[in-house]
Structures are given as C-alpha cells and as structure tokens.
N, C-alpha and C positions, 0 to 999 in steps of 0.2 A: 519288394519294390515293384515286381512285375504286376502283382495284383493291383497295387496303387496306380500304376501307369495305365493299365487297362481300364480301371475305374474312372480315371480322369477322362480318357478318350470317350468312353461310353457316355459319361455325363455331358460332355461337350456336344456330342451328337444329339442326345436327347434335348438339350437346351436349344440347339439350333433348330431342330424340328418343331419344338413348341413355339419358338420365336416366329417362325414362318407361318404356322397354323393358327396361332393365338394372338389376338390383337392386344391382350393385356400384358404389356411389356414389363410392367413393374413386378408382376407375379413371377414372370420367368426369371428376372434378375435375382429375386429373393431365393427362388429355387436353386439357381446356380450357385449363389453365395453360400447357402446352407450346405449344399452337397460338397462344395469345395472345402468348407471348414471341416466337415466330417472326414473327408479323405485326408486332409492335412493332419488331423488329429491321429488318424490311424497310422499315417506315415511317421509322425513323431514317435508314436508308441513303438513302432518297429525299430527305429533308430536307437531309441533309449534302451529298449530291451537288449540290444546287442552290446551296448557300451557299459551298461550298469548291471551289477549283480546285487539285487536288493535283499537276498537271503544270505545269511552268514555261514551257511554250510551245515548248520545243525537244526535247520527247520525254523529258525527265528528270523524276523525281519531285521535288517541292518538299518537302524534309524538314521544314521548319517546319509546313507544312500537314498533312502526314501524321502528324507527332507530335501535333498538337492533336486531329486526328481519332482517332488511336489511343488517346490518353488518355481521350477522351470515350467511345469505344466500350468500352474496357477497364473504365472505371468502371461503365457501365451493364450491359454483358454479364456482367462479373465478379460483380456483385451478383445478377443473375438466375441465373447458373450456381450460385452458392453457395446461393441459395434453393432452386433445383431439387435440388441435392445433399442439402440437409437433408430435403426432401420424400421423396426416394428412400430416404434412410437410415431415416426414420420408417416408410416403407412396408416396407422390408426387415425392420426390427425387429418390426413388427406381424405380418408374415407368419411370421417365426420363432416369435413368441409363439403365434400361432394353431396353427402346426404342432406346437409343443411341447404345447399344451393338447390338441390332437387326439390326439397320441400318448399323453398321460397318460390321456385319456378312454378310448381303446381298450385301454390296459393295465388300467385299472380295470374296464372291461367284461369283459375276459378273465378277470381275477381273480375277479370276481363269478360269472361263468359256471362257472368251475372249482370255486369254493366251493359253488355251488348243486348241481352234479352230484355232488360229494363228499357233501353232506348227503343227497341223494336216494339215493345208494348205501348210506349208513348206514341210512336208513329201510328199504330193501329187505332189508338184512341183519337188522335188528331183526325184521321179519316172518318171515323164513325160519328164524330161531332159535327161534321160539315152539313149544313142545310142551306138550300137556296130556293126561294119561291119564284116561279116564272109562269108565263102564260103560254099554253100550248096553242100554236097558231091555228091548227086545223079545227079544233073543237072550241077554241077561244075560252078555255077553262084554265083557272089557276091551278098549278101543281107544285109540289115540293120535291125537289131533287135532294136526296139524302145520301150520305156516305159516298161510295164509289160512283153512283149514278150521277152525282154532281159533275164529275169530270167529263161525262158524255155530253151534258148540256153545255158546259163551259167550252168544250171543244167545238160544238156547233156554233156558238157565238163567235169563236175565233175564226172559223171558216167564213162566216158572214163578213167579218172585219177584213179578211184577205180579199174577198171578192169586191168589196166596196173600195178598198185601197187601190186595186187594179183599175176599177172604173174611174176613180178620181185621176189617177196618173194618166190613163189613156185619153181622157177628155182634155186634160190640160197639156198633153204631150210632153211630160216631164221626164228628164233623164237623171242619171245618178248625180251629175254635176249640178242639177237644179235642186237636189235634195240635201246633199252633204255639204258641210263646211270643208274647205280644201284641206286644212290641217288634219282633220279627223279621217278623211278619206285616204290621205297619204299614210297615216298610221295603220289603217286597215290593210292597205296594199303592201305595207312593209312587214306585216305580221307573219312570222315564219310558219306558224301552223296553218294559217289561211293560204299562204303561198304553196306549202307542201301538199295541201289537200285540194288545191286548184279551185278554191271557193271564190271565184272572180265574178259571180253574179251579185254585184254590190247592191243593186236595186232589190233583189230578193232578201239580202241580209237586212236592209233597211225596213222592208215590209214586215218581216218576222219580228224585228226589234220593236218597231212602233206599234204594230197591231197587238203584240203581247202586252206592252205597257198599257194600251187602251183597255184591254181585257182586265188587266190586273188592277189598275188604279181607277178606271172609269173616266168619263169625260164630264163629270159634274165640276163644280167650281174648284173644289179642293183637288180632285183628281187631275184636272187640267194644269193646275199650278205645280203639282208634283211632277208631272210629265215634262213640263217646261224646264223645271230645275234639272232633271236628270239628263235631258237632251241638249241642254245649253252647251254650245261650243262643238256639238257633234253634227246636228242638222240645222239647216238655215231657219232662222227664227220665223220668217214670213211663211215658209212652207209648213212648219209645225203648227203655227197659229191657224192657218187656213184649213188644214186637214182636220185638226181637232174641232173646229167650228162645223166642218162637214159631218163629222161623226156625232156631234151634239144635236144635229138635226133629227136624228132617229129616236122616236119616243119608245118607251117600254111597250111591250105587247098589251099591257093592261090599260094603257093610256087611251083616252077618247080621241087623241090625235093620231093614233097609229095608222088608222085607215087612210087618213089624209096623206101621211107620209108615204104609205104604200102606193097610193095613186100617183103621187109625184115621182117616185123613183122609177115607175114604169113608163113615164113620159120621156120621149126622146129629147125634150128640151129641159130635162130635169136640172142640169147644172146652171142654166140660165135662171130657171125658176128659184133654185135654192139661194143663189146670190141675191135675187130680188127679195126673197123672204128675209134674209139677213138684213138687207138695207131697210126694209119696212119695219122690222123689229126695232132697229136703231131709231128710225124716225118716230115710231109710235111708243117708244120706251116700253116695248113688250106688253102693252095693254091689249086686252082681248078686243078684237074688232070683228065685224061681220065677215063671213066667208065670201061675200060678193064684193069685197073691196076692190076698187079699180087698181090694178097693178100690172099684171102680166097674164099670159096664158090664153087659153081659148076664150074668145068673145071678151077679151080684156077683163076677165074675172080671175081672182086669185083664190087659191086654197090656203091662204095664210093661216098660220097657227102660232101662238105666242110661245116664248121660251119659258114656260112655267110648268113643265111636265117632267115626269120621272124619265131619265134617259135610259135607252135600251142598254147602253154600256155603262152600267152603274158601278162596275168594279167588284173585285173579289179579294181585295187586299186582306181583309180580316179573316177570310177563309183560307187563302193560299199562303199568306206571309209566313206564319209560324210553321206551316206544313213544310215549305221548302227550306226554311232555316234549320228546322230539326233534321230533315233528311240529309242536308249537307253536314250537319254536326255528326250524325250517325256514321256516314261514310268516312269522314275525316278521322273519327275516333278509331276506325279500323285501319285506315291507310297509314296514319302516322304513329301507330302503336308499335313500339320497338319490341314488345314481348311476343308478338305474333309473327309467325313465319309467312312467307309470301303465299304459300298454299292455304294456310289458315285464313288469311285475309280474303282470298278469293272465295273460299268456301262460305265465309260469313256473308260476303256481299251477294253471293248467289241466293242466300236466304232473304236478304233485303230485296233483291230484284223480284223474287218470288212473291213478295207482298204487294207489288205494284201491278195493277190491272193494265190492260192494253191502253186504255185512254189516259190513265195516269202517266204511263211512259211517254205517250205522244205529247201530252201537255208539258211534261218534264223536258222533253226534247226541245220544244219551242222556248221554254223558260231558259234553257242553257244557251240559247243563241241570243237572247235579249240582254240588255244591259244588266238586268237583275241576276242573271245566272251564268254569265260568261266565265266567271272564276272557276266553274267546274272544269273547263277545258280550254276554251278558245283564247282568253286573254285575262290578264290580271287587272287590278284597279287602275293601272297606268296604261292600259290598252297594249301591253307588251305580251308576247307569246309566253305561255306557261311551259316550264320544264316538262319534257315528255314523260318523265317518271311520275309527275304529279297531275297528269291529265286523267282525271278520275273516271270519266264516262267510258273512254276507250279502254283504259287499263282493266276495268272490272265489268265491261260489257253491260252497262246499266240500262241501255235501251235495246238490248238484243232481241227482245220479244216483240218489238214493233214489226208489223207485217212488212214483208219485202216489197209489197206493192207500193207505188208512189203515193204520197199523201196529197192533199189538196194542192193545186197549182204544180203538180208533177214534182213535188219536193221529195228528194231521195235522202233518207236518213243515212244511208251508207256513204254518201258523199261527204257528210259532215263528220261522221264517226265510223271510219272504216274498220 
C-alpha cells in the first residue's frame, strides 16, 4: 500500500505540473484518469492477493477462488474500460469536429482571399479603362487623360471650381445662411461626428459638396437636373439655380467661345457682365448674334456668346460612378466580413490603399465629403452621424497617403479624418 500511496502522490504532482505548463487540459485529465485506473488496479490486486489463495496447495488453481476473483476484477475493470472507451470516443469526436471546423475555416479564408483579389482586380480594371479628352490650355491641343492621369486632370478641374465658387460668393457677399436651408444646416450642426471634429466651417462644407457634384454630374441640362434633385431641401433653390448658371457660362477649352469667356472672367465687372449675358440669352432665345451687340461693357459693346457650346464642366459620372461604387463595395466586403479578424481586415485595406494614387486619394477625400460619399464616414442617408466603428475612412486610414500639406483653399485632410 505504501507503493500505491506514493504512486498516487507522484501522479498528482505530475498532473498539477502538466496542468500549469500545458494548455491542453483535456489531455492532462485523460492522463490523470488512466494513471489513477492503473494504480487502482494494482491496489485491488494487492488486496485480493492477501485475502484469496488461488492455489489449492498442490500447485493447481482453485477454480472457485479464481472465478470469484475474475468476477470481481471483470466487474471493476470492465466498468473502468467502458468509461475510458467513452472518454476516448468523446475525444475522437471532438478532434474530428475541431478538424472539420479548421478545414471549414481554412476554406472560408481561401474563399475570402480569392474574392478580395477578384474585387481588387476589377478595381484596377476600372482605373485602366478611364479615358477623358481635354484641351491643354497652354498649347491649346487636345489630349487624352488615361487611367490614373485622369485623376490629375479631374483634380485640376475641381480646383478651378473651388476658385470660381469663392469668387461668386465674395462678389455677392453670401454667408452660410444665404446658402443653406435652415433645416439642413441645423442637421449638420447637430451631427455628432461634425461636432466632435470641430468642422464648423459650413461654407467650406457647402463648397466641397456643390463643387464636387458639379465635377461629377456636370452642368449640362441633365447634370443640372441631377444636382437640383440631390440638393433639394439642403441648399436654397435660388442660390443653387444661380450658381449653376454661373458655372454653365464656362465653355470647354475646345470651344470657340472659350477665349471670350476668359476675357470676361478677367474683367473686374465680370459678374455684371455675366448677368447681362444671361439676360440677353433669354431675350434672344440663345440665337447667335454679332459680338458688337449693344448691351454692356467697354464702349457699350458686348462679348455675348450663346448657350450652344460644350460646357467646361461636362461631368464624369460614367467615369467615376462605378469606380466609387465598386471601391465602397470592396471596403465593405472586408469591414463586414465576420470570417476576418480585425488585423486581417486592416492588412487587406492596406493593400487597397496601396492601389490608390495620390490624386485618387485626394479626389476620394472630396467625394467622401459630398452628398455622394458621406456614407463612408460623415453621415448616413438620413444625415445622421455614423457609428464610430463603421466610419470606414478613419478606421482603415484610407486617405493616409495624402500629403500633410494643406490642399487648395487651405483644406486640411486631418481635420476631417484625424
């Protein structure tokens, strides 16, 4: 019995040591159980050997004694073996389930990875298919901006739109109250994200919003209607109508009227002239009339030109629409994927960000502040603040690579997306 006692003590110490050092608790329990059964069997044998004489004294087994001992051992050992078999069966089924789950997880991971790189390939295809013909001002030559170079040209157009917006507001001395509908301005002022980031330059928000929509839809007949519909109830109707008419004055660089517009825009009396041109267009029903028509300007002569030209802001909806929709789908696929860990999501979005050129990120930044892209971070479709966990641009640093230097009009990207 002393041997048995010491065996039990040693086994317990070994089990406790393994329990502390090894995270596989089930294996430790099985080890302890098997060792305990072995020691228990030895103990029974010692007890039985003392109580029973299985030999009859002449070197032959006493069948009565061995039968009783066999029945006793069979009952005890059989029960222990059955119990142990159940434990092993449970362990086997658990291992199979874990293996099956692991295989399913690996398969899902493989599927997610394949899906991600397929979406990434489509994104690259979208970029490579972009083409835009424009007129280079200095050399007055038509050029075609392809792929990523398009974003450089589009960004330049947007910068012009910003400058012209400022000129219009300064001339008419307009404030935020002259631009916004009261209900929409109050919603913006109550947006928790806008409050938290101290984005209280509401005139700047309006400028980025309206100018980006002009860049995206253009100011042709259809583009103007689209912008009106989107901005209805947000900005004052008269303001939107007037400023869109102002942007419609600018012809494309390839138009024969571009030089006329350029002369007008450099005149200190431009805004008086532009209003006179609009009135004369209405009076003449946009018919072509001689450039010496009496109307306004120096020596009572006008540089009138009709509204029958290609607009400078012709729009890029068919170039940018599917580009941004797909980019949003790609990031949402990662963000809302329950099979991916947080680190995996961030690693994948780093790959996405790496695909965006500097000008792509800048244009994407402006898109995210406009009505078309605020669902990325600033507000949902009801103009309410978005849950912080679902603010995709900040969460994944999607505009991280934009230069720290201020953009046009001293716009700081860090103020919008810290």
